[in-house]
N, C-alpha and C positions, 0 to 999 in steps of 0.2 A: 568723119561722120558729119552729116549735116541734115537739116530737115527740109522736107518738100516745101514748106512755107518759106524757109530761108532762101532756097533757090529762086523762088518767085521774087522775093524782095531784092535779092542780089541782082538779078537780071534787070529789075526796074531801076535800081540805083545806078548800075553801070551804064545803062542806056541813057537815062534821062538826066541824072545829076552829074555824072562824070563824063558822059558822052564818049564812052569807050566804043571803038569800032565794032560793028555787028559781028564780024568774023571772030574777033577776040572774045566777045561775050559768049559766043557759041562754043569756042574752044574751052573757056573756063567752065562753062556749064557742063560740057561733055566730060571733062576731067572729074568734076565733082559728082556727076551721076554714076561714075564708076566706083564711088565710095559707098558706104552704108548710108541709106536715105531713111530718115525717120518720117513716118507718115504724119499728117496733120493730127495733132491731139484732138480728142473729143471735147475737151473743156479748157477754158482759160484758167490761169492761176489767180489767186486772191491777192494780186498786186495791181495797184491802180496805175494805168498808163494812159496818156492822152490819145495816142494813136493805136487803134485796134490792131493794125498790122504788126506793130511792135509787140503787143501783148501775145500774138500768135508766135512770133519769133522766139520770145522768152519761153513760152509754154513748150515749144518744140525742142529747145535746147535742154530744158529740164526733163522732158519725156524721153529724150535720147540719152540721158545720163551724162551730159556734157560736164566737164570740170570747169570750163571757162567759156565765156561768150565774148568774142572780140567784135567791137562795133564802133563806128564813128557817130552813131545816132545819139544825139544829146539827151533825148527822152529816156533811152535805156541807161545811159551813163548816169543820169540824175537819180535813178532808183537803185543804183549799185549797192548802196549800204543796206537796203532792205530786201534785196533779191535773194532767191534761194541758191544762187550760184555766183561765182565771181564774174563781174563784168568789167572789162577794161577796154581802153581805146587801142588802136593799132600800135601807136608809139610805145605805150606801156607794155604791150605784149612783146614787141620787138626788144625793148630794153631788158625785160626779164629773160627772154631767150638768149640774148647776147651775153648777159652776165652769167647765166647758167653754163653756157658753152665755155666761157673764159674760165669759170670755176673748175670745170671738168679737166681742163688742160693743165692746171697748176699742180 
């Protein structure tokens, strides 16, 4: 599940910050659009963020009932302790998944 707002932000970051090739961005977006897409929420949450786009990403995650928000965005990571859901960076997410898989095998 992802939010419509998140897809827009992902596309922007992949193209401009990470300079991912256009066809790869399109393939990623096509894959995600085949999942459940949460529409843009009507309102922002009562959490202060510097970047309004980040505020919409957070609101979309909460509106969609996400358990976890994985992001490399420092503004979102900075408010993790007061956010209404768990926010982690990609490395922390990977480590948690890796440990969980290992635990299941034991």
